[in-house]
Structures are given as C-alpha cells and as structure tokens.
C-alpha beads as a LAMMPS data file, in Angstrom:
LAMMPS data file: protein, C-alpha beads

215 atoms
214 bonds

1 atom types
1 bond types

-500.0 500.0 xlo xhi
-500.0 500.0 ylo yhi
-500.0 500.0 zlo zhi

Masses

1 110.0

Atoms # bond

1 1 1 -161.525 384.372 359.691
2 1 1 -164.575 383.219 361.891
3 1 1 -167.319 384.475 359.665
4 1 1 -169.779 382.349 357.618
5 1 1 -170.610 382.699 354.038
6 1 1 -174.080 385.274 354.612
7 1 1 -171.474 388.325 355.817
8 1 1 -168.314 387.552 354.411
9 1 1 -169.126 387.063 350.603
10 1 1 -171.418 388.765 348.143
11 1 1 -173.552 385.505 347.613
12 1 1 -176.886 386.753 349.023
13 1 1 -179.022 388.821 349.199
14 1 1 -182.377 389.295 352.180
15 1 1 -185.799 389.816 352.383
16 1 1 -187.199 390.552 355.703
17 1 1 -184.674 389.902 357.602
18 1 1 -183.794 386.307 355.386
19 1 1 -181.341 385.429 353.838
20 1 1 -181.212 384.858 349.579
21 1 1 -180.093 382.773 346.964
22 1 1 -180.596 383.047 343.499
23 1 1 -178.395 381.651 342.197
24 1 1 -178.039 380.473 337.960
25 1 1 -180.773 379.347 335.661
26 1 1 -180.356 376.259 335.173
27 1 1 -180.323 376.234 331.392
28 1 1 -183.285 378.131 328.668
29 1 1 -186.699 377.032 329.318
30 1 1 -186.712 377.510 333.617
31 1 1 -188.249 379.560 334.841
32 1 1 -188.806 380.856 339.060
33 1 1 -191.616 378.491 340.089
34 1 1 -191.243 380.341 344.173
35 1 1 -189.121 379.829 346.536
36 1 1 -188.740 376.948 350.207
37 1 1 -186.962 378.280 353.277
38 1 1 -184.913 376.000 355.496
39 1 1 -182.671 376.878 358.814
40 1 1 -179.185 377.235 358.099
41 1 1 -176.909 377.467 361.346
42 1 1 -173.975 379.482 360.435
43 1 1 -171.061 381.311 361.816
44 1 1 -171.617 385.324 362.250
45 1 1 -169.409 387.094 364.317
46 1 1 -167.604 383.742 365.710
47 1 1 -170.454 382.242 367.030
48 1 1 -172.882 378.908 365.708
49 1 1 -176.515 381.250 364.363
50 1 1 -179.648 380.150 363.068
51 1 1 -180.474 381.853 360.176
52 1 1 -183.765 381.373 357.606
53 1 1 -183.008 380.995 354.160
54 1 1 -184.865 381.313 350.976
55 1 1 -183.900 378.946 347.760
56 1 1 -185.228 379.841 344.455
57 1 1 -186.730 376.979 342.954
58 1 1 -187.091 376.840 339.296
59 1 1 -189.147 375.393 336.179
60 1 1 -188.445 373.320 332.826
61 1 1 -191.910 374.813 331.008
62 1 1 -191.821 372.140 328.702
63 1 1 -191.125 368.647 331.331
64 1 1 -193.099 369.640 334.305
65 1 1 -189.281 368.923 336.059
66 1 1 -188.042 371.246 339.145
67 1 1 -185.004 372.302 341.032
68 1 1 -183.273 374.505 343.128
69 1 1 -180.522 376.823 343.141
70 1 1 -177.955 375.747 346.290
71 1 1 -175.550 378.376 348.381
72 1 1 -172.289 376.886 348.105
73 1 1 -171.885 376.375 351.605
74 1 1 -175.336 374.507 351.522
75 1 1 -175.338 370.410 352.367
76 1 1 -177.849 368.523 350.958
77 1 1 -179.724 366.955 354.285
78 1 1 -177.316 369.248 357.178
79 1 1 -178.533 372.680 358.947
80 1 1 -174.652 373.068 359.263
81 1 1 -172.753 374.880 356.434
82 1 1 -169.673 374.531 355.060
83 1 1 -168.313 375.705 357.126
84 1 1 -169.113 374.829 360.347
85 1 1 -168.628 371.895 358.790
86 1 1 -164.466 372.186 358.377
87 1 1 -164.277 373.864 361.553
88 1 1 -165.684 371.302 363.857
89 1 1 -163.540 368.788 361.821
90 1 1 -160.371 370.809 362.474
91 1 1 -160.606 371.569 366.053
92 1 1 -160.378 367.751 366.729
93 1 1 -157.943 366.457 363.898
94 1 1 -155.087 369.473 365.656
95 1 1 -156.116 370.436 369.104
96 1 1 -154.976 366.722 369.528
97 1 1 -157.817 365.831 371.768
98 1 1 -160.980 362.961 371.574
99 1 1 -163.877 363.953 369.290
100 1 1 -165.676 364.317 372.086
101 1 1 -163.029 367.321 373.823
102 1 1 -162.517 368.856 371.680
103 1 1 -161.386 372.986 371.998
104 1 1 -164.409 374.784 370.836
105 1 1 -163.999 377.622 367.836
106 1 1 -166.724 379.042 368.048
107 1 1 -169.602 379.557 370.707
108 1 1 -172.125 377.359 369.925
109 1 1 -175.499 377.353 370.479
110 1 1 -177.839 374.286 372.402
111 1 1 -178.224 372.912 368.838
112 1 1 -174.180 372.504 368.370
113 1 1 -173.745 369.309 366.044
114 1 1 -172.677 366.545 369.243
115 1 1 -169.247 364.794 368.956
116 1 1 -171.193 361.561 367.030
117 1 1 -172.644 364.050 364.003
118 1 1 -169.074 365.373 363.627
119 1 1 -167.124 361.507 363.412
120 1 1 -170.178 360.603 360.915
121 1 1 -168.849 363.843 358.813
122 1 1 -164.813 362.508 359.207
123 1 1 -166.359 359.298 357.475
124 1 1 -168.269 361.490 355.050
125 1 1 -165.119 363.578 355.080
126 1 1 -162.733 361.170 354.049
127 1 1 -164.283 359.358 351.309
128 1 1 -163.910 362.327 348.852
129 1 1 -160.777 363.491 350.944
130 1 1 -158.296 364.123 347.449
131 1 1 -161.102 365.613 345.940
132 1 1 -161.865 368.577 349.170
133 1 1 -157.777 368.823 349.128
134 1 1 -157.234 369.210 345.170
135 1 1 -159.970 371.665 345.458
136 1 1 -159.225 374.143 348.352
137 1 1 -155.357 373.597 347.274
138 1 1 -156.352 375.222 343.670
139 1 1 -158.409 377.220 345.087
140 1 1 -155.443 378.833 347.711
141 1 1 -153.155 378.820 344.269
142 1 1 -155.592 381.241 342.544
143 1 1 -156.074 383.617 345.036
144 1 1 -152.127 383.729 346.175
145 1 1 -150.717 384.533 342.427
146 1 1 -148.499 385.245 341.065
147 1 1 -146.619 384.710 344.662
148 1 1 -145.784 380.833 344.775
149 1 1 -148.656 378.812 347.203
150 1 1 -145.153 378.277 349.480
151 1 1 -144.629 380.872 351.152
152 1 1 -148.172 380.785 352.530
153 1 1 -146.366 378.032 354.205
154 1 1 -143.291 378.245 355.113
155 1 1 -142.822 375.169 357.678
156 1 1 -144.585 373.322 355.180
157 1 1 -147.549 370.718 355.613
158 1 1 -147.155 367.969 358.184
159 1 1 -149.548 366.417 359.918
160 1 1 -148.906 366.392 364.053
161 1 1 -147.184 363.651 365.796
162 1 1 -150.684 363.092 367.911
163 1 1 -152.136 363.041 364.912
164 1 1 -150.196 359.870 363.056
165 1 1 -149.613 358.311 366.137
166 1 1 -153.387 357.305 366.645
167 1 1 -154.830 354.201 364.888
168 1 1 -157.417 355.935 362.078
169 1 1 -159.502 353.629 360.044
170 1 1 -158.220 355.031 356.796
171 1 1 -154.530 356.467 357.189
172 1 1 -154.197 358.255 353.724
173 1 1 -157.305 359.822 353.392
174 1 1 -156.747 361.100 357.314
175 1 1 -153.596 362.716 356.214
176 1 1 -155.022 364.428 352.770
177 1 1 -158.147 365.966 355.031
178 1 1 -155.348 367.137 357.406
179 1 1 -153.725 368.978 354.887
180 1 1 -156.833 370.603 353.316
181 1 1 -157.469 371.852 356.204
182 1 1 -154.738 372.564 357.366
183 1 1 -154.000 374.942 353.458
184 1 1 -157.303 376.494 354.460
185 1 1 -157.033 378.026 357.635
186 1 1 -153.756 378.599 356.836
187 1 1 -154.137 380.053 353.214
188 1 1 -157.180 381.897 355.085
189 1 1 -155.021 383.755 357.970
190 1 1 -152.170 384.808 354.483
191 1 1 -154.306 386.044 352.526
192 1 1 -156.244 387.411 354.999
193 1 1 -159.731 386.024 353.039
194 1 1 -162.622 384.399 354.847
195 1 1 -162.712 381.515 355.227
196 1 1 -165.783 381.164 354.293
197 1 1 -165.012 382.136 351.366
198 1 1 -162.007 380.170 349.961
199 1 1 -164.279 376.992 350.559
200 1 1 -167.106 378.971 348.569
201 1 1 -163.968 378.929 345.648
202 1 1 -163.232 375.510 345.958
203 1 1 -167.014 374.494 346.248
204 1 1 -167.413 375.641 342.935
205 1 1 -164.034 374.108 341.427
206 1 1 -165.073 370.671 342.703
207 1 1 -168.156 370.608 341.763
208 1 1 -167.959 371.780 337.839
209 1 1 -165.620 368.613 338.366
210 1 1 -168.217 366.171 339.715
211 1 1 -170.343 367.628 336.130
212 1 1 -167.974 367.334 333.202
213 1 1 -167.424 363.958 334.883
214 1 1 -171.708 362.736 334.481
215 1 1 -171.530 362.778 338.355

Bonds

1 1 1 2
2 1 2 3
3 1 3 4
4 1 4 5
5 1 5 6
6 1 6 7
7 1 7 8
8 1 8 9
9 1 9 10
10 1 10 11
11 1 11 12
12 1 12 13
13 1 13 14
14 1 14 15
15 1 15 16
16 1 16 17
17 1 17 18
18 1 18 19
19 1 19 20
20 1 20 21
21 1 21 22
22 1 22 23
23 1 23 24
24 1 24 25
25 1 25 26
26 1 26 27
27 1 27 28
28 1 28 29
29 1 29 30
30 1 30 31
31 1 31 32
32 1 32 33
33 1 33 34
34 1 34 35
35 1 35 36
36 1 36 37
37 1 37 38
38 1 38 39
39 1 39 40
40 1 40 41
41 1 41 42
42 1 42 43
43 1 43 44
44 1 44 45
45 1 45 46
46 1 46 47
47 1 47 48
48 1 48 49
49 1 49 50
50 1 50 51
51 1 51 52
52 1 52 53
53 1 53 54
54 1 54 55
55 1 55 56
56 1 56 57
57 1 57 58
58 1 58 59
59 1 59 60
60 1 60 61
61 1 61 62
62 1 62 63
63 1 63 64
64 1 64 65
65 1 65 66
66 1 66 67
67 1 67 68
68 1 68 69
69 1 69 70
70 1 70 71
71 1 71 72
72 1 72 73
73 1 73 74
74 1 74 75
75 1 75 76
76 1 76 77
77 1 77 78
78 1 78 79
79 1 79 80
80 1 80 81
81 1 81 82
82 1 82 83
83 1 83 84
84 1 84 85
85 1 85 86
86 1 86 87
87 1 87 88
88 1 88 89
89 1 89 90
90 1 90 91
91 1 91 92
92 1 92 93
93 1 93 94
94 1 94 95
95 1 95 96
96 1 96 97
97 1 97 98
98 1 98 99
99 1 99 100
100 1 100 101
101 1 101 102
102 1 102 103
103 1 103 104
104 1 104 105
105 1 105 106
106 1 106 107
107 1 107 108
108 1 108 109
109 1 109 110
110 1 110 111
111 1 111 112
112 1 112 113
113 1 113 114
114 1 114 115
115 1 115 116
116 1 116 117
117 1 117 118
118 1 118 119
119 1 119 120
120 1 120 121
121 1 121 122
122 1 122 123
123 1 123 124
124 1 124 125
125 1 125 126
126 1 126 127
127 1 127 128
128 1 128 129
129 1 129 130
130 1 130 131
131 1 131 132
132 1 132 133
133 1 133 134
134 1 134 135
135 1 135 136
136 1 136 137
137 1 137 138
138 1 138 139
139 1 139 140
140 1 140 141
141 1 141 142
142 1 142 143
143 1 143 144
144 1 144 145
145 1 145 146
146 1 146 147
147 1 147 148
148 1 148 149
149 1 149 150
150 1 150 151
151 1 151 152
152 1 152 153
153 1 153 154
154 1 154 155
155 1 155 156
156 1 156 157
157 1 157 158
158 1 158 159
159 1 159 160
160 1 160 161
161 1 161 162
162 1 162 163
163 1 163 164
164 1 164 165
165 1 165 166
166 1 166 167
167 1 167 168
168 1 168 169
169 1 169 170
170 1 170 171
171 1 171 172
172 1 172 173
173 1 173 174
174 1 174 175
175 1 175 176
176 1 176 177
177 1 177 178
178 1 178 179
179 1 179 180
180 1 180 181
181 1 181 182
182 1 182 183
183 1 183 184
184 1 184 185
185 1 185 186
186 1 186 187
187 1 187 188
188 1 188 189
189 1 189 190
190 1 190 191
191 1 191 192
192 1 192 193
193 1 193 194
194 1 194 195
195 1 195 196
196 1 196 197
197 1 197 198
198 1 198 199
199 1 199 200
200 1 200 201
201 1 201 202
202 1 202 203
203 1 203 204
204 1 204 205
205 1 205 206
206 1 206 207
207 1 207 208
208 1 208 209
209 1 209 210
210 1 210 211
211 1 211 212
212 1 212 213
213 1 213 214
214 1 214 215
C-alpha cells in the first residue's frame, strides 16, 4: 500500500532516470510544446523519495495559449504527491496524538513536511471534505463491484473517540475527511490495491465533476 503512483500504476514513463507524463491532448489544434521539469516527493518502498518529473507542455496554435498535463498525484504548488498528503493527514487524525507527535507512516527525508505544513493541508482539505469523501467512496465502490462495498468495512466507519472529543474548528468537515481517509486506507487493504491508485481514480472523478460544474 505504501507505494506511490510512479511505481504502483502505469501512469508514468521514464527518460534518462526521470519520470515523464504526457497526459491526454487538451483538444483539437493543441500541439506538443516541449516539457518542463519539477521535483516531486513521493513514496517508494515505504520511503519518502525525491524524484524528477517531466510534464508535457501543449500549445494551441490558433491562440498561442499554452498549458501542461498534470499527473493525477500532482497537486498545484506542492512538491508532495497526494499519497504523502493523505498518509500524513491519516497518521495525525487516526493516531490519537497531536500533529507534531503523530506516528510516522513513511521513513522521511530531511525535507519532510513540518507539522505546520500538515496543518495547512488539513485546513485546505476540510474545505473540500464532502467532495473528497464522495470521490474516494465512488472509486472504492467501483473497485469492489460486484460485491457490496460494506463487506470491506465489517466494523463500520465511525471516527475514534479521541478524534470526536477534541475541539476542532469544523467538526462536520473533519468527520467527512476522516471517513474519506478511512475508506481509502481500508479499501486499499481490502481490495489489495495501492492507495495511490485509488487516489488517482478518485482524483479523476473529482476533476470530471469540477469540469462539468465549470469550476
């Protein structure tokens, strides 16, 4: 389960030791326009690992507009992949300790996310807690068919007492976020699917929803 998308799925290619991602062509009239290189911190073999990623640029010849393809585990403005974010939030919320002393679920490198960074991730994630929960739920349901998804969670999905007792700024959103992460972690174990793959499938569903809503 503790393997990033660069290893877990056939999403990335490789070129001279770097990861490459082309992605789908944005539409008719768009042409390849080089690529750009960025660093991504992901999980490989249970270790937080720094890799270099080449993302495809595209040019619309008629307007001169450019864009680039974004991999499903790549978050705008962050060097950490979605799996690292999910694991850090899960270890904090489910671990029964404060963010500074949350149990480590991956072996970190020197530039691991600091507690304040994880707190910012939580605040941002809570704003989209419902969407995150629904996207992960649908990804798990699709993977579990034809058997009922409830068979993956015989004990139910109730937040632990230590989480309920603490005073949070937005308890309903936190409850949804905890359930989303519980669905992800338990679903990955029960389905024998890397959590990074489930996250990528959930991200695709979420992106489709945003496009349809014009957001």
